[in-house]
C-alpha positions in Angstrom: -76.6 -36.9 78.2 -80.4 -37.0 78.2 -82.6 -35.3 75.7 -83.8 -32.7 78.2 -80.2 -31.8 79.1 -79.2 -31.4 75.4 -82.1 -28.9 74.7 -82.9 -27.1 78.0 -83.8 -23.9 76.1 -86.2 -25.7 73.8 -87.9 -27.5 76.7 -88.2 -24.2 78.6 -89.6 -22.5 75.5 -92.0 -25.4 74.9 -93.3 -25.1 78.5 -93.8 -21.4 78.1 -95.6 -21.9 74.8 -97.7 -24.6 76.4 -98.6 -22.4 79.4 -99.4 -19.5 77.1 -101.6 -21.8 74.9 -103.4 -23.1 78.0 -104.1 -19.5 79.1 -105.5 -18.6 75.7 -107.6 -21.8 75.7 -109.0 -20.9 79.2 -109.8 -17.4 78.0 -111.5 -18.6 74.9 -113.5 -21.1 76.9 -114.6 -18.3 79.2 -115.6 -16.1 76.3 -117.5 -19.1 74.7 -119.4 -19.6 77.9 -120.2 -15.9 78.1 -121.3 -15.9 74.5 -123.5 -19.0 75.1 -125.1 -17.3 78.1 -125.7 -14.1 76.0 -127.2 -16.2 73.2 -129.6 -17.8 75.6 -130.5 -14.4 77.0 -131.2 -13.0 73.5 -133.2 -16.1 72.6 -135.4 -15.6 75.7 -135.8 -11.9 74.9 -136.8 -12.8 71.3 -139.4 -15.4 72.6 -140.8 -12.7 75.0 -141.1 -10.2 72.2 -142.8 -12.7 69.9 -145.2 -13.7 72.6 -146.2 -10.0 73.2 -146.3 -9.1 69.5 -149.9 -8.8 68.1 -150.9 -10.8 65.1 -152.8 -9.3 62.2 -155.7 -11.7 61.9 -157.5 -11.9 58.5 -160.8 -13.8 58.2 -162.1 -14.5 54.7 -165.7 -15.5 54.0 -166.2 -15.9 50.3 -170.0 -16.3 50.7 -170.4 -12.8 52.1 -169.2 -10.8 49.2 -167.4 -8.4 51.6 -163.8 -7.6 52.1 -162.0 -9.8 54.7 -162.4 -9.1 58.4 -159.1 -7.8 59.8 -158.1 -7.3 63.4 -154.9 -7.0 65.5 -155.2 -9.9 68.0 -153.0 -10.8 71.0 -151.3 -14.1 70.5 -153.1 -15.5 73.5 -156.5 -14.6 72.0 -158.7 -17.7 71.5 -160.2 -18.7 68.2 -163.7 -18.5 69.7 -163.3 -14.7 70.1 -162.0 -14.3 66.6 -165.0 -16.4 65.3 -167.5 -14.3 67.2 -166.0 -11.0 66.0 -165.8 -12.3 62.4 -169.4 -13.5 62.5 -170.5 -10.1 63.7 -168.6 -8.3 61.0 -170.1 -10.6 58.3 -173.6 -10.3 59.8 -174.1 -14.0 60.3 -175.4 -16.0 63.3 -175.8 -19.6 64.2 -179.3 -21.0 64.2 -181.1 -24.4 64.2 -179.8 -25.3 60.7 -176.6 -23.3 60.3 -173.4 -23.0 62.4 -170.0 -21.4 61.6 -166.4 -22.3 62.4 -162.9 -21.2 61.5 -160.7 -23.2 59.3 -156.9 -22.9 59.0 -154.9 -24.8 56.4 -158.0 -26.9 55.6 -158.4 -28.0 59.2 -161.2 -27.0 61.6 -159.9 -24.7 64.4 -160.9 -25.7 67.9 -162.4 -22.7 69.8 -159.8 -22.9 72.6 -156.9 -22.7 70.1 -155.0 -19.4 70.4 -154.1 -17.1 67.6 -150.4 -17.6 68.5 -150.7 -21.4 68.2 -152.1 -20.9 64.7 -149.8 -18.1 63.6 -146.6 -19.7 65.0 -143.8 -17.1 64.5 -145.7 -15.2 61.8 -147.1 -11.7 62.3 -150.1 -12.4 60.0 -152.7 -15.2 60.2 -155.4 -15.9 57.6 -158.3 -18.2 58.4 -161.5 -18.9 56.7 -165.0 -18.6 58.1 -166.9 -21.8 57.1 -170.7 -22.2 57.1 -172.0 -25.6 58.2 -175.6 -26.4 57.1 -177.6 -29.2 58.8 -180.8 -30.5 57.3 -183.4 -31.3 59.8 
């Protein structure tokens, strides 16, 4: 007598259990794929929200003796616009011997850099207005 003939009930039970486990595994795999799709959708929604969220931009200029310049800027706003607005607020202008630029984390900010690039995921950005003096 073979093993399968000695335990036909056990073999049938094992086949049923295996089929049931395969159904559960398939269902879990389907739920996992749906969860991954939803996670991707939520990540995309979060990116879109972050992209459309304004950033509170703070420009400090210690030489002015004034409170910092503050503005709500769109993430796509360029640093050149922030520089122009801050210079106006602080009452300074470029001339033959003096120019101004923005600095962030000790680095000069290129005019085409966006507020969003500087802020990253943060809702607030602090930059410094720096005065450059040229002797002629």
